[in-house]
LUMKELO-404457 format. One record per residue (C-alpha): y, x negated, z. Coordinates in nm, 4 decimals. Each point is the difference from the previous one (the first is absolute). Layout:
N
+----------+----------+----------+
|       yy |       xx |       zz |
+----------+----------+----------+
|        Y |        X |        Z |
...
+----------+----------+----------+
REM end
This chain:
470
+----------+----------+----------+
|       yy |       xx |       zz |
+----------+----------+----------+
|  -8.9669 | -14.2038 |  -4.4353 |
|   0.0285 |   0.1679 |   0.3479 |
|   0.1911 |  -0.0750 |   0.2978 |
|  -0.1532 |  -0.3084 |   0.0717 |
|   0.1513 |  -0.0811 |  -0.3168 |
|   0.3523 |  -0.0429 |   0.1387 |
|  -0.1669 |  -0.1858 |   0.3086 |
|  -0.0793 |  -0.2546 |  -0.2246 |
|   0.2980 |   0.0204 |  -0.2048 |
|   0.1889 |  -0.0926 |   0.3111 |
|  -0.2010 |  -0.3027 |   0.0833 |
|   0.1466 |  -0.1764 |  -0.3150 |
|   0.2204 |  -0.3246 |   0.0868 |
|   0.3982 |   0.0414 |   0.0650 |
|   0.0313 |  -0.3428 |  -0.2515 |
|  -0.0907 |   0.0492 |  -0.3347 |
|   0.0934 |  -0.2418 |  -0.2956 |
|   0.2557 |   0.0997 |  -0.2383 |
|  -0.2691 |  -0.0071 |  -0.2811 |
|   0.1649 |   0.0426 |  -0.3472 |
|  -0.2365 |   0.2828 |  -0.0562 |
|   0.2126 |   0.2251 |   0.2181 |
|   0.2896 |   0.0055 |  -0.1861 |
|   0.0523 |  -0.2593 |  -0.2655 |
|  -0.0084 |   0.2490 |  -0.2656 |
|   0.2114 |   0.3181 |   0.1347 |
|   0.3031 |  -0.0419 |  -0.2277 |
|   0.1615 |   0.2800 |   0.2350 |
|  -0.0528 |  -0.1228 |   0.3394 |
|   0.2717 |   0.2014 |   0.1281 |
|   0.0406 |   0.3884 |  -0.0593 |
|   0.1588 |   0.1329 |  -0.2825 |
|   0.2623 |   0.2686 |   0.0172 |
|   0.2161 |   0.3541 |  -0.0285 |
|  -0.0104 |   0.3214 |   0.1361 |
|  -0.1901 |   0.3306 |  -0.1164 |
|  -0.2096 |   0.2149 |   0.1181 |
|  -0.1982 |  -0.2529 |   0.1810 |
|   0.2611 |  -0.0049 |   0.2054 |
|   0.0201 |   0.3501 |   0.1543 |
|  -0.3675 |  -0.0591 |   0.1007 |
|  -0.0109 |   0.1112 |   0.3687 |
|  -0.3846 |   0.0080 |   0.1193 |
|  -0.0732 |   0.0937 |   0.3711 |
|  -0.2155 |  -0.2243 |   0.1917 |
|   0.0150 |   0.2351 |   0.2913 |
|   0.1669 |   0.3483 |   0.1030 |
|   0.3435 |   0.1070 |  -0.0470 |
|   0.0772 |  -0.2388 |  -0.3292 |
|   0.2078 |  -0.3200 |  -0.0542 |
|   0.1690 |  -0.0713 |   0.3166 |
|   0.2433 |  -0.1995 |  -0.1907 |
|   0.1738 |   0.2983 |  -0.0556 |
|   0.1390 |   0.0768 |   0.3472 |
|   0.2385 |  -0.3091 |  -0.0351 |
|   0.0539 |  -0.3736 |  -0.1294 |
|  -0.3171 |  -0.1830 |  -0.0288 |
|  -0.0095 |  -0.4083 |  -0.0005 |
|  -0.2874 |  -0.1702 |  -0.2095 |
|  -0.0288 |  -0.3720 |  -0.0413 |
|  -0.1509 |  -0.0937 |  -0.3518 |
|  -0.0661 |  -0.3647 |  -0.1174 |
|   0.0983 |   0.0205 |  -0.3694 |
|   0.3721 |  -0.1776 |   0.0253 |
|  -0.0408 |  -0.1687 |  -0.3444 |
|   0.1022 |  -0.3453 |  -0.0180 |
|   0.2873 |  -0.1611 |  -0.1455 |
|  -0.2076 |  -0.1179 |  -0.2882 |
|  -0.1433 |   0.3071 |  -0.0928 |
|   0.0492 |   0.1235 |  -0.3139 |
|  -0.0258 |   0.3421 |   0.0652 |
|   0.2268 |  -0.0044 |   0.3022 |
|   0.2918 |   0.1947 |  -0.1101 |
|  -0.2440 |   0.2830 |  -0.1261 |
|  -0.1611 |  -0.0228 |   0.3542 |
|   0.3403 |   0.0408 |   0.1484 |
|   0.0790 |   0.2745 |  -0.1750 |
|  -0.3116 |   0.1985 |   0.0826 |
|   0.0457 |  -0.0731 |   0.3427 |
|   0.3664 |   0.1750 |   0.0179 |
|  -0.1337 |   0.2846 |  -0.2337 |
|  -0.2626 |   0.0848 |   0.2959 |
|   0.2341 |  -0.0426 |   0.2541 |
|   0.2540 |   0.2350 |  -0.1510 |
|  -0.3162 |   0.2748 |  -0.0841 |
|  -0.1037 |  -0.0471 |   0.3344 |
|   0.3254 |   0.0037 |   0.2548 |
|  -0.2440 |   0.0043 |   0.2978 |
|  -0.1615 |  -0.2852 |  -0.0855 |
|   0.0724 |  -0.3199 |   0.0408 |
|  -0.1356 |  -0.3050 |  -0.1044 |
|   0.0367 |  -0.3598 |   0.0746 |
|  -0.1399 |  -0.2489 |  -0.2354 |
|  -0.1433 |  -0.2868 |   0.1363 |
|  -0.1521 |  -0.3372 |  -0.1640 |
|  -0.3428 |  -0.1111 |   0.1478 |
|   0.0706 |  -0.2437 |   0.2860 |
|  -0.0624 |  -0.3852 |  -0.1761 |
|  -0.3382 |  -0.1193 |   0.0508 |
|  -0.2701 |  -0.1681 |  -0.2021 |
|  -0.2117 |   0.2838 |  -0.0417 |
|   0.1227 |   0.3567 |  -0.0410 |
|  -0.2954 |   0.1082 |   0.0948 |
|  -0.0061 |  -0.1384 |   0.3583 |
|   0.3893 |   0.0602 |   0.0687 |
|  -0.1048 |   0.3734 |  -0.0661 |
|  -0.2996 |   0.0346 |   0.2613 |
|   0.1958 |  -0.2479 |   0.2244 |
|   0.3575 |   0.2601 |   0.0211 |
|  -0.2245 |   0.2869 |   0.0177 |
|  -0.1985 |  -0.1340 |   0.2793 |
|   0.3785 |  -0.0968 |   0.1927 |
|   0.0650 |   0.3407 |  -0.0809 |
|   0.2695 |  -0.1052 |  -0.2880 |
|  -0.1404 |   0.1612 |  -0.2689 |
|   0.1615 |   0.1843 |  -0.2585 |
|  -0.0443 |   0.3966 |  -0.0313 |
|  -0.1075 |  -0.0873 |  -0.3815 |
|  -0.1535 |  -0.2875 |  -0.1619 |
|  -0.0556 |   0.0043 |  -0.4028 |
|  -0.2427 |  -0.3415 |   0.0063 |
|  -0.3227 |   0.0720 |   0.1254 |
|  -0.1939 |  -0.1609 |  -0.2035 |
|  -0.3159 |   0.1283 |  -0.1301 |
|  -0.2533 |  -0.2519 |   0.1757 |
|   0.1361 |   0.0732 |   0.3025 |
|   0.1442 |   0.3479 |   0.0601 |
|  -0.3187 |   0.0659 |   0.1539 |
|  -0.0025 |  -0.2838 |   0.2389 |
|   0.3466 |   0.1416 |   0.1243 |
|  -0.1435 |   0.3425 |   0.0410 |
|  -0.2738 |  -0.1336 |   0.1905 |
|   0.2967 |  -0.1711 |   0.2494 |
|   0.1691 |   0.3273 |   0.0023 |
|   0.2636 |  -0.1243 |  -0.2096 |
|  -0.0123 |   0.2868 |  -0.2628 |
|   0.0956 |   0.3547 |   0.0777 |
|  -0.2971 |   0.2767 |  -0.1057 |
|   0.2074 |   0.1444 |  -0.3218 |
|  -0.2344 |   0.2884 |  -0.0132 |
|   0.2129 |   0.3222 |   0.1119 |
|   0.3049 |  -0.1552 |  -0.2509 |
|  -0.2225 |  -0.0870 |  -0.2447 |
|  -0.2000 |   0.3646 |  -0.0373 |
|   0.3513 |   0.1681 |  -0.0374 |
|   0.1419 |  -0.2315 |  -0.2319 |
|   0.0854 |   0.1216 |  -0.3077 |
|  -0.1031 |  -0.3557 |  -0.2566 |
|  -0.2979 |  -0.0305 |   0.2022 |
|  -0.1658 |   0.0233 |  -0.3336 |
|   0.1859 |  -0.2222 |  -0.1881 |
|  -0.1243 |  -0.3068 |   0.0688 |
|  -0.2736 |  -0.1294 |  -0.1714 |
|  -0.2865 |  -0.0589 |   0.1683 |
|  -0.0654 |  -0.3637 |   0.0378 |
|   0.3384 |  -0.0243 |   0.1730 |
|  -0.1814 |   0.2084 |   0.2941 |
|  -0.3130 |  -0.2185 |   0.0094 |
|   0.1672 |  -0.2250 |   0.2943 |
|   0.2145 |   0.2682 |   0.1584 |
|  -0.2514 |   0.2264 |   0.0497 |
|  -0.2033 |  -0.0483 |   0.3442 |
|  -0.3174 |   0.2085 |   0.1219 |
|   0.1785 |   0.2765 |  -0.1590 |
|   0.3524 |  -0.0228 |   0.1255 |
|   0.2636 |  -0.1128 |  -0.1868 |
|   0.2649 |  -0.3292 |   0.1411 |
|   0.1412 |  -0.1125 |  -0.3024 |
|   0.2292 |   0.1305 |  -0.2780 |
|  -0.0308 |  -0.2022 |  -0.3390 |
|   0.3418 |  -0.1960 |  -0.0526 |
|  -0.1325 |  -0.2745 |  -0.2683 |
|  -0.3246 |  -0.1014 |  -0.1078 |
|  -0.1544 |  -0.2597 |  -0.2855 |
|  -0.3312 |  -0.0171 |  -0.1792 |
|  -0.1399 |  -0.3249 |  -0.1200 |
|  -0.1977 |  -0.1026 |  -0.2785 |
|  -0.0236 |  -0.2093 |  -0.3121 |
|   0.2697 |  -0.1749 |  -0.1414 |
|  -0.0438 |  -0.1871 |  -0.3230 |
|   0.2302 |  -0.1289 |  -0.2379 |
|  -0.0495 |   0.1277 |  -0.3802 |
|   0.1872 |  -0.2899 |  -0.1718 |
|  -0.2430 |  -0.2278 |   0.1560 |
|  -0.2954 |   0.2432 |  -0.1053 |
|   0.1459 |  -0.0022 |  -0.3534 |
|   0.0271 |  -0.3514 |  -0.0426 |
|  -0.3715 |  -0.0446 |   0.0943 |
|  -0.1540 |   0.2230 |  -0.2451 |
|  -0.0392 |   0.3140 |   0.2648 |
|   0.0953 |   0.3376 |  -0.0671 |
|   0.3805 |   0.0242 |   0.2461 |
|  -0.1116 |   0.3518 |   0.0645 |
|  -0.3346 |  -0.0384 |   0.1355 |
|  -0.0713 |  -0.1472 |   0.3373 |
|  -0.2919 |  -0.0543 |   0.1763 |
|  -0.2028 |   0.2285 |   0.1043 |
|  -0.2795 |  -0.1651 |   0.1713 |
|  -0.0595 |  -0.3332 |   0.1842 |
|  -0.1764 |  -0.1277 |  -0.2936 |
|   0.2682 |   0.0674 |  -0.2329 |
|   0.2236 |  -0.1472 |   0.2587 |
|  -0.1607 |  -0.3346 |   0.0046 |
|  -0.0228 |   0.0024 |  -0.3907 |
|   0.3495 |   0.1111 |  -0.0737 |
|   0.1261 |  -0.2514 |   0.2963 |
|  -0.1587 |  -0.3455 |  -0.2219 |
|   0.1516 |   0.1340 |  -0.2684 |
|   0.3665 |   0.0256 |   0.1855 |
|  -0.0996 |  -0.3210 |   0.1342 |
|   0.1526 |  -0.3513 |  -0.1230 |
|   0.0455 |  -0.2863 |   0.1871 |
|   0.2070 |  -0.1442 |  -0.2956 |
|   0.2886 |   0.2318 |   0.0590 |
|  -0.0918 |   0.0436 |   0.3351 |
|  -0.0695 |   0.3165 |  -0.0558 |
|  -0.3227 |   0.2012 |   0.1980 |
|  -0.1003 |   0.3350 |   0.0215 |
|   0.0125 |   0.1476 |   0.3662 |
|   0.1875 |  -0.0845 |   0.3048 |
|  -0.2552 |   0.0123 |   0.3167 |
|   0.1989 |   0.0205 |   0.3607 |
|  -0.1223 |  -0.2716 |   0.2078 |
|   0.2847 |  -0.0504 |   0.2321 |
|   0.0133 |   0.1490 |   0.3732 |
|   0.0088 |   0.3563 |  -0.1583 |
|  -0.3492 |  -0.0642 |  -0.2190 |
|  -0.1730 |   0.3161 |   0.1617 |
|   0.3311 |   0.1995 |  -0.1130 |
|  -0.1467 |  -0.0352 |  -0.3816 |
|  -0.3750 |  -0.0996 |   0.0566 |
|  -0.0687 |   0.3624 |   0.1988 |
|   0.0738 |   0.1559 |  -0.3877 |
|  -0.3197 |  -0.1806 |  -0.1035 |
|  -0.2242 |   0.1050 |   0.2700 |
|   0.1091 |   0.3722 |  -0.0982 |
|  -0.0912 |  -0.0821 |  -0.3284 |
|  -0.3075 |  -0.1324 |   0.1039 |
|  -0.0746 |   0.3411 |   0.1744 |
|   0.1085 |  -0.0945 |   0.4083 |
|   0.2463 |  -0.0666 |   0.1960 |
|   0.0287 |  -0.2545 |   0.3299 |
|   0.0072 |   0.2444 |   0.2543 |
|  -0.1408 |   0.3381 |   0.0844 |
|   0.1702 |   0.2273 |   0.2334 |
|  -0.2977 |   0.1724 |   0.2242 |
|   0.0256 |   0.3715 |   0.0912 |
|   0.0720 |  -0.1026 |   0.3664 |
|   0.2680 |  -0.2045 |  -0.1026 |
|  -0.1172 |  -0.3198 |   0.0487 |
|  -0.0334 |  -0.2687 |  -0.2589 |
|  -0.2663 |  -0.1685 |  -0.2279 |
|   0.0423 |  -0.3117 |  -0.1863 |
|  -0.1865 |   0.0065 |  -0.3566 |
|   0.0971 |  -0.3808 |  -0.0768 |
|  -0.3550 |  -0.1020 |  -0.0911 |
|  -0.0557 |   0.3547 |  -0.1649 |
|  -0.1416 |  -0.0262 |  -0.3831 |
|   0.3005 |   0.0984 |  -0.1733 |
|   0.2842 |  -0.2806 |   0.2121 |
|  -0.2512 |  -0.2487 |  -0.1004 |
|  -0.0354 |   0.0968 |  -0.3038 |
|   0.3510 |  -0.0100 |  -0.0333 |
|   0.0623 |  -0.2882 |   0.1228 |
|  -0.2375 |  -0.1699 |  -0.1763 |
|   0.2015 |   0.1153 |  -0.3154 |
|   0.3104 |  -0.1141 |   0.1316 |
|  -0.1533 |  -0.3280 |   0.0389 |
|  -0.0978 |  -0.0378 |  -0.3403 |
|   0.3170 |   0.1199 |  -0.1560 |
|   0.0920 |  -0.3723 |   0.1488 |
|  -0.2684 |  -0.2319 |  -0.0647 |
|  -0.2517 |   0.1291 |  -0.2523 |
|   0.2160 |   0.2495 |  -0.2187 |
|   0.3226 |  -0.2360 |   0.0482 |
|   0.2600 |   0.2978 |  -0.1062 |
|   0.2577 |  -0.0405 |   0.3136 |
|   0.2388 |  -0.2358 |   0.0739 |
|  -0.0749 |  -0.3489 |   0.1089 |
|   0.1563 |   0.0240 |   0.3776 |
|  -0.1587 |   0.3198 |   0.1068 |
|   0.1876 |  -0.0629 |   0.3591 |
|   0.3280 |  -0.0068 |  -0.1827 |
|   0.2114 |   0.2629 |   0.1497 |
|   0.0931 |   0.3900 |  -0.0966 |
|   0.3113 |  -0.1134 |  -0.1154 |
|  -0.1472 |  -0.2796 |  -0.2553 |
|  -0.2311 |   0.2910 |  -0.1074 |
|   0.3218 |   0.1951 |  -0.1032 |
|   0.1531 |  -0.2936 |  -0.1946 |
|  -0.2876 |  -0.0850 |  -0.1808 |
|   0.0138 |   0.3971 |  -0.1352 |
|   0.3607 |  -0.0134 |  -0.0466 |
|  -0.0646 |  -0.3505 |  -0.2243 |
|  -0.2803 |   0.1106 |  -0.2358 |
|  -0.2403 |  -0.2271 |   0.1731 |
|  -0.2315 |   0.2853 |   0.1640 |
|  -0.1134 |   0.2609 |  -0.2542 |
|  -0.1292 |   0.2611 |   0.2626 |
|   0.0510 |   0.0572 |   0.3575 |
|   0.0340 |   0.2932 |   0.3044 |
|   0.2791 |   0.1967 |  -0.0663 |
|   0.2123 |   0.2549 |   0.1967 |
|   0.1456 |   0.3064 |  -0.1108 |
|   0.3522 |  -0.1052 |   0.1485 |
|  -0.0304 |  -0.3180 |  -0.1507 |
|   0.1473 |   0.0434 |  -0.3510 |
|   0.3483 |  -0.0448 |   0.0469 |
|  -0.0902 |  -0.4006 |   0.1296 |
|  -0.1538 |  -0.0283 |  -0.2717 |
|   0.2664 |   0.1114 |  -0.2559 |
|   0.2313 |  -0.1891 |   0.2259 |
|  -0.1669 |  -0.2838 |  -0.0637 |
|  -0.0402 |   0.0024 |  -0.3445 |
|  -0.2825 |   0.1352 |  -0.1309 |
|   0.0229 |   0.3175 |  -0.2483 |
|  -0.1229 |   0.3166 |   0.1421 |
|  -0.1344 |   0.0681 |  -0.3390 |
|  -0.2382 |  -0.3079 |   0.0527 |
|  -0.1278 |   0.1042 |   0.3453 |
|  -0.2868 |   0.2136 |   0.0125 |
|  -0.1514 |   0.2148 |   0.3858 |
|  -0.3165 |   0.1563 |  -0.0282 |
|  -0.2406 |   0.0610 |   0.2927 |
|  -0.2391 |  -0.3057 |   0.1219 |
|  -0.2728 |  -0.0659 |  -0.1970 |
|  -0.3161 |   0.1423 |   0.1404 |
|  -0.2854 |  -0.1453 |   0.2058 |
|  -0.4002 |   0.0373 |   0.0568 |
|   0.1265 |   0.2795 |   0.1524 |
|   0.1585 |   0.1481 |  -0.3229 |
|   0.3387 |   0.0525 |   0.1994 |
|   0.3140 |  -0.1787 |  -0.0176 |
|   0.2560 |   0.1645 |   0.2845 |
|   0.3157 |  -0.1185 |   0.0553 |
|   0.1795 |  -0.0805 |   0.3417 |
|   0.2644 |   0.2392 |   0.1161 |
|   0.2247 |  -0.0899 |   0.1853 |
|   0.3385 |   0.1154 |   0.1307 |
|   0.2134 |   0.1438 |   0.3196 |
|   0.0507 |   0.3443 |   0.1881 |
|   0.2710 |   0.1241 |   0.1977 |
|  -0.1139 |   0.0441 |   0.3935 |
|   0.1763 |   0.1744 |   0.2811 |
|  -0.0309 |  -0.1392 |   0.3431 |
|  -0.1933 |   0.2331 |   0.2809 |
|   0.1709 |  -0.1272 |   0.2563 |
|   0.3600 |   0.1477 |  -0.1344 |
|   0.1283 |   0.3389 |   0.1300 |
|  -0.1467 |   0.2983 |  -0.2001 |
|   0.3702 |   0.0653 |  -0.0962 |
|   0.0308 |  -0.3389 |  -0.1513 |
|  -0.3360 |   0.0634 |  -0.1872 |
|   0.0909 |   0.3069 |  -0.1724 |
|   0.3178 |  -0.1884 |  -0.1368 |
|  -0.1679 |  -0.3340 |  -0.1051 |
|  -0.2876 |   0.2566 |  -0.2102 |
|   0.3330 |   0.1878 |  -0.1484 |
|   0.1364 |  -0.3702 |  -0.0990 |
|  -0.3063 |  -0.1475 |  -0.1386 |
|  -0.0889 |   0.2911 |  -0.1686 |
|   0.3518 |  -0.0382 |  -0.1776 |
|  -0.0410 |  -0.3354 |  -0.0694 |
|  -0.3498 |   0.0643 |  -0.1634 |
|   0.0889 |   0.2884 |  -0.1904 |
|  -0.0314 |   0.0553 |  -0.3680 |
|   0.4057 |  -0.0443 |  -0.0390 |
|  -0.0098 |  -0.2807 |   0.2169 |
|  -0.2522 |  -0.2121 |  -0.1944 |
|   0.1607 |   0.1494 |  -0.3224 |
|   0.3412 |  -0.1377 |   0.1138 |
|  -0.1420 |  -0.3536 |   0.0849 |
|  -0.1648 |  -0.0180 |  -0.3812 |
|   0.3409 |   0.1178 |  -0.1337 |
|   0.1508 |  -0.2433 |   0.1363 |
|  -0.2069 |  -0.2948 |  -0.0351 |
|   0.0043 |   0.1027 |  -0.3774 |
|   0.3834 |  -0.0145 |  -0.0189 |
|  -0.0231 |  -0.3429 |   0.1625 |
|  -0.2720 |  -0.1730 |  -0.1823 |
|  -0.2513 |   0.0075 |   0.3060 |
|  -0.3580 |   0.0006 |  -0.0888 |
|  -0.1550 |   0.2837 |   0.1588 |
|  -0.3789 |   0.0484 |   0.1703 |
|  -0.1315 |   0.2082 |  -0.3283 |
|  -0.2555 |   0.1663 |   0.3472 |
|   0.1293 |   0.2826 |   0.1776 |
|  -0.1495 |   0.1124 |   0.3096 |
|   0.1329 |   0.3777 |  -0.1455 |
|  -0.1577 |   0.1824 |  -0.2453 |
|   0.3159 |   0.1675 |  -0.1226 |
|   0.1945 |  -0.3431 |  -0.0491 |
|  -0.0633 |  -0.1669 |  -0.3302 |
|   0.1802 |  -0.4144 |   0.0303 |
|  -0.0761 |   0.0111 |  -0.3608 |
|   0.2285 |   0.2162 |  -0.1196 |
|   0.2480 |  -0.2508 |   0.1712 |
|  -0.0776 |  -0.2823 |  -0.1463 |
|   0.1019 |  -0.1344 |  -0.3677 |
|  -0.2300 |  -0.2143 |  -0.2580 |
|  -0.2852 |   0.0195 |   0.2674 |
|  -0.2750 |   0.0093 |  -0.2349 |
|  -0.2457 |   0.3294 |   0.0468 |
|  -0.3077 |  -0.1568 |   0.0065 |
|   0.1101 |  -0.2065 |   0.3239 |
|   0.1332 |   0.3279 |   0.1164 |
|  -0.3572 |   0.1434 |  -0.0532 |
|  -0.1848 |  -0.3416 |   0.1428 |
|   0.1333 |   0.0888 |   0.3214 |
|  -0.0811 |   0.3563 |   0.0214 |
|  -0.3645 |  -0.0460 |  -0.0524 |
|   0.0058 |  -0.2928 |   0.2536 |
|   0.0702 |   0.2443 |   0.2414 |
|  -0.2522 |   0.2443 |  -0.0798 |
|  -0.2431 |  -0.2322 |   0.1886 |
|   0.1220 |  -0.1820 |   0.2847 |
|  -0.1244 |  -0.1689 |   0.3117 |
|   0.1722 |  -0.0893 |   0.3295 |
|  -0.0538 |  -0.3262 |   0.1336 |
|  -0.2712 |  -0.0820 |   0.2248 |
|  -0.0464 |   0.1358 |   0.3383 |
|   0.1397 |  -0.2398 |   0.3012 |
|   0.1595 |  -0.2830 |  -0.2651 |
|   0.2527 |  -0.1061 |   0.2056 |
|  -0.1918 |  -0.1646 |   0.2277 |
|  -0.3035 |  -0.0740 |  -0.2100 |
|   0.1998 |  -0.1826 |  -0.2710 |
|  -0.0322 |  -0.3623 |   0.0846 |
|  -0.3854 |   0.0450 |   0.0274 |
|  -0.0130 |   0.1257 |  -0.3745 |
|   0.2586 |  -0.2603 |  -0.1110 |
|  -0.1721 |  -0.2680 |   0.1122 |
|  -0.2901 |   0.0757 |  -0.1502 |
|   0.1267 |   0.0740 |  -0.3554 |
|   0.2244 |  -0.3371 |   0.0282 |
|  -0.3338 |  -0.2148 |   0.0587 |
|  -0.2019 |   0.2085 |  -0.3043 |
|   0.3185 |  -0.1082 |  -0.2193 |
|   0.0483 |  -0.3191 |   0.1061 |
|  -0.3327 |  -0.1169 |   0.0319 |
|  -0.2620 |   0.0130 |  -0.2748 |
|  -0.3584 |  -0.0057 |   0.1811 |
|   0.1221 |   0.2340 |   0.2646 |
|  -0.1998 |   0.3387 |   0.0165 |
|   0.1968 |   0.2679 |   0.0316 |
|  -0.2886 |   0.1896 |   0.2313 |
|   0.0276 |  -0.2597 |   0.2249 |
|   0.3338 |  -0.0023 |   0.0272 |
|   0.0306 |   0.3717 |   0.0511 |
|  -0.2436 |  -0.0491 |   0.2061 |
|   0.1934 |  -0.2129 |   0.2738 |
|   0.3347 |   0.1533 |  -0.0654 |
|  -0.2142 |   0.3270 |   0.1166 |
|  -0.1599 |  -0.1570 |   0.3092 |
|   0.3603 |  -0.1163 |   0.1252 |
|   0.1384 |   0.3045 |  -0.1163 |
|  -0.2378 |   0.1642 |   0.2181 |
|   0.0311 |  -0.1545 |   0.3286 |
|   0.3764 |  -0.1239 |   0.0039 |
|   0.1444 |   0.3823 |  -0.1493 |
|  -0.2513 |   0.2582 |   0.0052 |
|  -0.2189 |  -0.0133 |   0.2739 |
|   0.3254 |   0.0412 |   0.2249 |
|   0.1453 |   0.2338 |  -0.2514 |
|  -0.3064 |   0.2297 |   0.0208 |
|  -0.0296 |   0.0281 |   0.3649 |
|   0.3374 |   0.0937 |   0.0732 |
|  -0.0624 |   0.2778 |  -0.2066 |
|  -0.2966 |   0.1253 |   0.2371 |
|   0.2361 |  -0.0159 |   0.3062 |
+----------+----------+----------+
REM end
């Protein structure tokens, strides 16, 4: 990508949907803890070093824990530890202002000059838009001097590095993959340790696992208003994507590409031909999860941050399997990565930016993350098994977690994919096609995607691309 890529990012919508794909699977939505070597990082983005040394610098951070946050006491101790170690920095911790959409609240606050100096919830799908809108500081000068910059797993930087520049420090992330119920596999005569490896096996095993008499079915589908969240995985497995970002920063729709049509045909066949999914394909995401918890669904999409919910809802972790997705015609089955970055306010003074950087690197340090993991372990809080840092292993802070579950997460994280570009604006068009395919047995997937693409091109993409060339 080049300079015009940022122009494209700038044209993105200010209003975005609260899609579950960006945060639902991340169990460490707030930063970790602890002081240590990272808190002494003093990168200089300009001559003269850190201007925070001249006197007390006051910064505002949107990371105040809510009263019901089970890690509230630790976070407050971490805040106090930072204050003690850095008497020249005064941090005011604030809760995000109330609103129906946290992303919209942030954008509105920044536009009005009321944004924080540091913010920890710049989600993977949206950070590029925010960079284009001028809402995130270029952190490259800091990053290049950051002693721990090689400690982050490569996939954690995929969305935060744009045009060769770094705009976000990874705070937390998750990866998706295939969940399966080992007990139901065994009951159906299947090897409980061998999930389907491709689409053909997904169908054949799904049929063995489907028993209408028990109200049990093989695989959950997502057909509600987030339908494109799971559907895009099948498009990747078929070897494509739903959009292509062009070298000049414009967007090309690929709804009608062969992989997308193949994926929607397969998605439809899972319902109408193979009959291995839930009867109500438009049921809520929570209803899908309830089917998993109650043993009605044998397989589903899962996320590395969700195993605590499985355990809390009565599933034995020894009965849970997690692996990369079955491969499709492309021979690939990448998992979706999501999570959040710390970003700094580009309109803050240099002194505030220096102080905010010091605070952020403290909160994402190895010591910080391990203190949080130890606190979670001591208090029976199940952690996200995927760490953004190479030198932090969450599995060392868990009890009675099967090693194959940890291994499955790591395998899924080895082949990952970011959500399709311009998703926030294009979701309604894709969802309409997916829902029609799942509810109308006679619907033609190619025709549905053509209709969706034509409407999205006219109503969204033409104007978007025109704005890129202004």
